[in-house]
C-alpha positions in Angstrom: -8.2 -73.8 -28.4 -10.9 -71.3 -28.7 -10.6 -67.8 -30.0 -12.4 -64.6 -29.6 -11.5 -61.9 -32.2 -12.4 -58.9 -33.6 -12.3 -57.9 -37.4 -12.1 -54.4 -39.0 -14.2 -54.3 -41.9 -13.8 -52.4 -44.9 -16.0 -49.6 -43.9 -14.1 -49.5 -40.7 -16.6 -51.0 -38.4 -15.9 -53.9 -36.0 -17.3 -57.5 -36.0 -16.7 -59.4 -32.9 -17.0 -63.3 -33.0 -15.6 -66.7 -31.4 -14.2 -69.7 -33.2 -12.3 -73.1 -32.3 -10.5 -72.5 -35.7 -9.3 -69.2 -36.4 -7.5 -69.6 -39.4 -10.5 -71.5 -40.9 -13.0 -68.7 -39.9 -10.8 -65.9 -40.8 -10.4 -67.2 -44.3 -14.2 -68.0 -44.5 -14.8 -64.2 -43.6 -12.3 -63.0 -46.0 -14.0 -65.3 -49.1 -17.3 -63.6 -48.2 -18.5 -67.1 -46.8 -18.6 -65.8 -42.9 -21.1 -64.1 -41.0 -24.1 -62.4 -42.9 -22.5 -59.0 -41.3 -19.2 -59.3 -42.7 -20.4 -60.7 -46.1 -21.5 -57.2 -46.9 -18.5 -55.3 -45.3 -15.7 -56.7 -47.1 -12.6 -56.8 -46.8 -12.1 -57.9 -43.4 -8.7 -57.8 -41.3 -8.1 -59.4 -37.9 -7.0 -56.8 -35.5 -7.5 -58.4 -32.1 -7.5 -61.7 -30.8 -7.6 -63.8 -27.3 -7.4 -67.6 -26.5 -9.5 -69.5 -24.0 -9.4 -73.2 -23.0 -13.3 -73.9 -23.6 -16.0 -72.6 -26.0 -18.2 -71.4 -23.0 -15.2 -69.1 -21.9 -14.9 -67.8 -25.4 -18.9 -67.3 -25.8 -18.9 -65.6 -22.5 -15.9 -63.2 -23.7 -17.3 -62.4 -27.0 -20.7 -61.3 -25.3 -18.8 -59.0 -23.0 -17.1 -57.7 -25.8 -19.9 -56.9 -27.8 -21.5 -54.8 -24.8 -18.3 -52.5 -25.2 -18.6 -49.3 -27.2 -16.9 -48.7 -30.4 -14.2 -46.5 -28.5 -13.6 -49.0 -25.7 -13.0 -51.7 -28.6 -10.6 -49.4 -30.2 -8.6 -49.0 -26.8 -8.6 -52.7 -26.4 -7.0 -53.1 -30.0 -4.5 -50.6 -29.5 -3.4 -52.1 -26.2 -4.9 -49.5 -23.9 -7.9 -51.2 -22.7 -8.0 -53.5 -19.5 -11.7 -54.7 -19.8 
């Protein structure tokens, strides 16, 4: 299983990533050992996730989510987005 996820950081910014082990990756982010960005924006909270069968699908969706505006990401998180 592969996940695309969005984290809300301590400064209310949003971080989008993908992984094939979401619990491990989330623990890594929360411990300050995740992505370079999240290390300096702790704490982080998982606010959105999607699952995909292949890493390629997850990476493509991650890229698409990163193209969204903050408002579009917030709508997606709130369940109002259809992107």
